[in-house]
N, C-alpha and C positions, 0 to 999 in steps of 0.2 A: 357263946356270945366268943369268948375264946377263937374259935374255930372261923365264927364272922371275921373277928377282926384281921385275924390271920391270913384270911381270905383277900380283905380291903388289902394290907399288907402289898401281896405277890403279888396284886394288880399293878400296885406302885412303882414295886420295884421293876413289873413288864415295861410300865407306862415308861421309869424311867431311863431302861434300857435301850427303847424302841428312840427314846427322843435324842438320848446319847449316838445311838446310832443315824438320825437324820443328822444331827448334827456334826459327824465326823463326814457321812457323805455328803454335804452340801458345803463343807469346807472343803474338802479334796475336789467336789467340782468346779467350788471357785478358785482353790489354788490351780486347777488343771488351766482351767481357763486362761489364767495369766501365764501359763507355760511354766508354772513349777508342781512338782509331784510331791504331795502328801507327806514330807518327813524329810524329804532328801537331804537338809542342813544338818537332822538330827544323826543321817547315816553317814555323811561325810567327815564331820566332827570323830564320832567312833571310832571310821578307818584311822583318822590323821593320830586320835591318842594313843591307839596300838600299836600303829606304826612306831609310835615316840617311844613308847613302852618298851617293846619287843629290841629296839635299835641301842634304848639305853642298854639293858640288860644282854645284848647280842652286839658290842659295837662292833667285833670284824667285818658283819657286815654292809657295814657303811661304806668297806673298802673293796672288798672283795666279789663283785659283783654278781653274786649268786642269786638268785631268786629263793625267796621267803613265801610262805606259805600261812595264812593269819586263819584261823576259823571262828567263827563266831557268826550272832546276826545282825545283819550290814542291812538289811531291805529296807526299802520305803514305799510304800505306795501299793502295789500289785505287783512289784518286782523285788523277787524273793533272791536274797543275796545269802547264801553262808559260809564264800570263802574267796579270800584275798589273795592274790599273790603279786607282790614288790619286786622291784628290783631298781638298786642303784645304777644309773652309768655314769661315770664320769667322762670328760673332757678338760682338755687345758687350752685358753684363751690368753687374751689380752687383756687381763683382770683383776683388779691387786685385792680382791676380796671371794668369798664363796657367792655363789649364784646359783638359782636355780633357774634353769634354762628352758626347760619345759617339761610339760608330765605328757602320759599318753594312757590311751586306755585300749583293753582288748577284751574279745570276749569269742568264741568259738564262732565259725561259719562256715559257708563255702558257696566259691561262685559256681552257678547253675540257672542256664537260660539268660545269661547275660544279666544276672544280677546277680550281688552279692548277699546273701540268705543267713544270717544270724540263726544260731540254734538257740533252744532256749537253756538253760543252764545257770543255776547257781551260784558259777565261779566265775571271777574276773581278773583282771592283770592291770595292775596298775603300773610305768615306768615312771621314774623320778631319772632327768638328765640335770646334773649340775656339774659347775663351771668353778674352775680354782686356778689361781693363776701359773703360768709355766714355773717348770722346772721345781716345783713344789711337790712334797710327799706327801698324800692324802692323812688329812686329820680327823679321825671320829670326831673327837667332839668340836670340832670346827664345824662339821658335814651336819651334826646333830643339833647345836645352834642355827645354824642355817635353818634346818624345818621348826624349829622352835620359834625362831625370830618371825614376825609379823604373822604371826598365825593365823589370824582371818585369812588371811588370803592365802593362805595353804589351804586351809577348812573349802575355801568357794573355790580354787582351784581343782579339787578333788569333786567337788559338787559338779562343775562342771565335767568332767569326765563323767560320773556319773550316768549325767543326764542323756549325752551319747550312748551310753549302753542300755538307758531306758528308753530311749527314742527306737534303737533296734531292735529292741523288746516290741514295740509296738506295731513300728512300720512291718509285719506279718513278711509279707511282698518283697521286701527286700531294696538295698539301693541301684541302682541302675549304674553298674559296671564304669560306663560312660562320667557319670557325676562324682564316682567315687576314685577315676583316673584325675579328672580334672582339681579334686580338692586336694588329693598327695601330691600333682604338681603344685598348684600354688602354694603347699604348707612347704615346699623341700627347694625350692627354685628361689639361689637370690645370685648376684651378678657383680656384687660390692659398688654400688653405686647407688645413691641415695635414691635419685630420680627414678630411675629404673625398680628397684626393690620397693620403693613406696607403695608405686604401682601395684605391683603382686601381690604386696602383704594386703593392701586394700581390696584385691579381689580374693582374696583367701580370708581375709577378716568377715568379708561380708556372705559368704557362702550357705546356700540353706543350709548345711549341715551345724557351722558355725553358728546360726542367729537362730536355731532351736535350742541352744544352750544358753543363751545370755541372759535372762533372765532367771533363771537357777542360779547360775551363777553369781549375781548380782545380790537378788534375795538371800542367798546363804552370807555373802559378804555384810550385807546387812544385817541378820541376824547376829549374825557373831561378835557385828560390832555395836549393838546394841542399840539399833536407829529406830525410832519410831515414826508415826505416822508427821507430827510436825521436822520433823529431822529431815527425813526422807529429801525433798526437793535440794538441799545445799548439800548431803552428801551425795546423792545420785553425782550434780555436779562438778565432785570434786576425785569423781571413782577415772581409773583408765581406761576402763571400758565406752563409759560417754565419752572422753576426752577423743578417742581415737574416734571413736564414731561421729561426731561433730566434725573431727577435720577431715572424716573419710565425703562428709555430705557436703561439704562447702570445696570439695575438689572441681578443677574443671579441665577441660583437653587441653586449651589454650593456656592454663597453669603449668600439664602437663610439657607441654612444647616449648615454653618457655623455659622451664626446666632443662630441657633437653638443651637448649641454645646455649645456656650458661655452663653445659659438659659438653661442649664442642670436640676437646682433646680426648674423652672415654669416647664420645660418639666414630671420630675419625679411627681412631686405635681399632675399634668395633669393625666398621666396614670397609676397612683398607684389607680389610683377611676373609671379605665374598671374593668367591672364583665367582668369573665368568660377568662381573658388575663393574660398568664404569658410574666411578666416582666424582657425582658431580661438583661442577665450582662452586657454586651457593651454598649456603646454610640449611636454607630450606628442603632443597634436593637430598642434600647428606642426610637430614631429620627424617627423611622420607625413606628415604635408602636403609636406615635404618628400623625404623619401624617395621620395616616389610621384614629382615634380618630377625627381629626381635619377634615377630609375629611368628615366622617359621619355626624359631627356637621353640616356641611354646608348641605349637603343636606338635611338631618332633618330641618334646620330652613328654606331653600325653600319650601319644602312641607307643613309646616306651613302657609307660605305665599302665595299658591299659593291656598289653601283651604280655606283661609278665602276672596279671589277675589271669590272663587265659592259661598261661604256661607252668610248666611242672620245672622244678627243681631253679629258681631265681631267685635273686634277694627277698622280693619282697613275698613272694610265696611261699618261702622261710619265715619270713617272720609270721606269716599268717597262720604257719603251721606252728609256732610255738605258744599261738593261743586254740591252737584245736581245731585251724580251717583243714577242709582236704578237696580235691578238686574233685570239681562237680559239672565240668564245661558237657554242653549238648552233641558236639559233634560239627555244629553250627558258628566253629569261631568265627572261619574267615567273614562269614558274613557280617554276624556280629562289627570287626574288624572293621571293613568296609565300610558299615555304615556310622560307626563312631568316625572315620578320615573323614567320610564325607560333609558329616556335621560338624566338625572340629574346624575343617578347612574353608568354610561357609563364605569367608570374609577373604579370601584367597584372591590379590590382583586388587583389593579396596583395602587395603592392609588398615588405611589413618580410619578409615567408617568402624572400623571394629575396637577401634581404643576410642573413640569419638563414645561408640557404644556403649564399652564395656566401665568405664570414668562414671557416664551418667548413667546408669545399673548398678553401681557401689554404693552413689550417692541417693539413689533411689531406697535401696537394699538398708542403709544408716538409716534413713527419715523413718522408714519403717519399725525399724529393730527400736530408735529411738521414742516410738509410740509405746510401746510395749513394755520397755521396761517402766514407765511413767505409771504403767497401772498393777506394779508391785505395791504402790499405796494401798491399794485395797486391801491389801491379806497382811499389812504391818499391825502390830499394838498399837493403840491410840496412846 
């Protein structure tokens, strides 16, 4: 009788384990269908907690810009992470208080056959850029307080960066250098004019690389904020990501051009520096000439980024090597560069059409991401 009961217990235990496995697999499938790898929010939270704990015990690392290495189980889904390097970089600017300017993610990779291929590794690197008021000394307690303030947003930002790493792992063929060069161009270029910079930022915000990470970013912010299904609609509408996407969705070429018309002093200052160009007498002609120069500038910057990825001994490659990257070019770099330039200068001579297309594409991508963010509802608690 005892043996019979024990066998029944073992069968029940096996069945329970199988059911748990089915539930986990189904949950993982559902999460990933929404664009949120299972457990990414827990991983982001643990990294944030360990960074804060380390800095509280070692406050000197808030100011010396040295790389710190944390060890632990930070993995999620099928992405195994056992080491997290992080560094705090400081910058001064026109601000009255400490601000998190940006975060960045790095993992080992190599350039080969025109693609940036990321290597499988259990180590990642996170960079945190912090801004502080001009003519002030770094205050460790101020830095730590900043990172602890609005902690839900900090953890959400880490999840954003982790998803970049997850995507690198999943897409084993790597990212085309052309896409990565364009991404770097749009993320770095700023002109000091609101109308122009809004166009550049909108184009960056809706790149495929950024679109892939938005659901994980928003889901993590929702879970860390205790949001349930019934709260989700109001929560989503209040997020900065949603508001930015809605703004991009509403942008038109006509509004962009009207914005430039209201900034004719800026437009004229720029086009007066163009060599071998006749300055038109009317505002419409001047704006067309400005857009021509703007387009050429975007192309030139993109080519520069592409060449950096293909070349040794350059700033971007130096950064990549900090993350463990190495040169693996195929020797066919000239053809790769030639093909990239041909693709990049597709709208040469009809620059207005480029801006019409790009603003329309930005709006379309924003709509698609908003639809995808709505699906987060399905994986939130009741």
